[in-house]
LUMGU-166519 format. One line per 3 residues: their letters; for each residue z negated, x, y of C-alpha. Coordinates in Angstrom, 1 decimal, decimal comma, m for minus. Example, Ala and Ser with C-alpha at 12.3 -4.5 7.8 and 13.67 -1.06 7.14 Angstrom:
% LUMGU-166519
AS> m7,8 12,3 m4,5 ~ m7,1 13,7 m1,1
//
This chain:
% LUMGU-166519
MDL> m47,0 6,3 11,3 ~ m48,5 10,4 11,5 ~ m46,3 11,8 8,9
NIV> m47,7 15,3 9,0 ~ m44,9 17,0 9,3 ~ m45,5 20,7 9,3
NTG> m41,9 22,0 9,3 ~ m38,4 20,9 10,1 ~ m34,9 22,1 10,4
EYL> m31,2 21,9 10,1 ~ m29,3 23,9 7,2 ~ m25,6 23,5 7,1
GYE> m25,1 20,6 8,4 ~ m28,1 19,2 7,2 ~ m31,9 18,0 8,1
YIV> m35,2 18,7 6,3 ~ m38,4 18,8 7,2 ~ m42,0 19,0 5,2
RKV> m44,2 17,0 5,3 ~ m48,3 18,3 4,5 ~ m49,3 15,0 1,8
RDY> m52,8 15,2 2,1 ~ m53,4 18,9 0,0 ~ m50,0 19,5 m1,1
FCG> m46,1 19,9 0,4 ~ m43,7 17,3 0,1 ~ m39,9 18,7 1,3
YVA> m37,6 15,8 2,7 ~ m33,8 16,2 3,3 ~ m31,2 13,5 5,4
IPE> m28,7 11,9 4,1 ~ m26,4 10,8 7,0 ~ m24,9 7,2 6,6
GHR> m21,6 6,7 5,0 ~ m22,4 9,8 2,7 ~ m21,6 8,8 m0,5
LYR> m26,0 9,8 m1,2 ~ m27,0 7,1 1,8 ~ m29,3 4,6 0,5
KDY> m29,1 5,9 m2,9 ~ m33,0 5,7 m5,5 ~ m34,0 8,6 m6,1
YKL> m34,3 7,5 m10,1 ~ m29,8 7,1 m9,4 ~ m30,0 11,1 m8,4
DFI> m31,6 13,2 m11,4 ~ m28,2 15,4 m10,5 ~ m30,0 16,8 m8,3
DCH> m32,9 19,1 m8,9 ~ m35,1 20,4 m7,4 ~ m39,6 21,1 m8,1
GGL> m40,7 18,6 m10,2 ~ m36,7 16,6 m9,7 ~ m36,4 14,1 m6,5
TFS> m40,0 11,6 m6,6 ~ m38,3 9,9 m2,7 ~ m35,6 8,2 m1,4
DFF> m36,3 5,6 1,9 ~ m36,3 5,4 5,8 ~ m39,3 7,3 8,1
DGY> m40,3 5,8 11,6 ~ m38,9 7,0 14,1 ~ m35,5 8,9 12,2
DHW> m32,2 6,7 11,8 ~ m31,6 8,5 8,4 ~ m32,2 8,2 4,4
FIG> m34,0 10,6 3,2 ~ m34,7 12,0 m0,9 ~ m37,7 14,1 m1,6
FDC> m40,2 15,7 m3,7 ~ m43,4 16,6 m3,7 ~ m45,9 19,8 m4,6
GHC> m48,2 17,5 m6,0 ~ m47,7 18,1 m10,5 ~ m50,2 18,8 m12,4
FDD> m50,4 22,7 m12,0 ~ m49,1 22,2 m8,8 ~ m51,0 24,8 m5,9
PDI> m50,3 25,1 m2,9 ~ m50,8 28,4 m2,2 ~ m47,9 28,9 m3,7
QDV> m45,9 25,1 m3,9 ~ m46,6 26,8 0,1 ~ m45,3 25,9 3,4
AYT> m42,0 28,5 2,9 ~ m41,6 27,3 m0,6 ~ m40,6 24,1 0,2
AKE> m39,2 24,7 2,9 ~ m36,1 26,4 1,0 ~ m36,5 24,1 m2,6
CLH> m34,4 21,6 0,5 ~ m32,3 23,8 0,9 ~ m31,4 24,3 m2,7
IID> m30,6 20,4 m1,6 ~ m28,5 20,9 0,5 ~ m26,5 23,5 m0,7
QIV> m26,4 20,7 m3,5 ~ m24,8 18,1 m1,2 ~ m22,6 21,0 0,5
EMD> m21,5 21,2 m3,4 ~ m20,5 18,2 m4,5 ~ m19,6 16,8 m0,9
GAA> m16,6 20,0 m1,4 ~ m15,7 18,9 m5,5 ~ m15,1 14,7 m3,6
//
C-alpha cells in the first residue's frame, strides 16, 4: 500500500507521520502496544484536541504501531494553509497532550 508519506518524525518518544491523501494532508501519531490508548477507537478519544478532531484509529501496513490521526480535508480547509508543516505541528500538539496525560497516570 502506498501511503503517500510526505513527512515523518519523532517527538518526546512518539513517532508521527504526515500523508497526502488526494489533495489534502493527514497527520498520525503512533501509539505503542501497552499504552492505554493502544487500539482505542478515535471516537472514544474526544479529549484529544486537534484540527477537526480525530478521524482515524487503526494500523498501517508496514508499521507495528496503532495510529490515531486527523485530516485536513474538511470544508473550508486549504492545503496551502493546512500544509505539511501545519499538519506536523498538529501531530506535535497531539503528542504534547498524550505526554501530559501519561504524566498524570
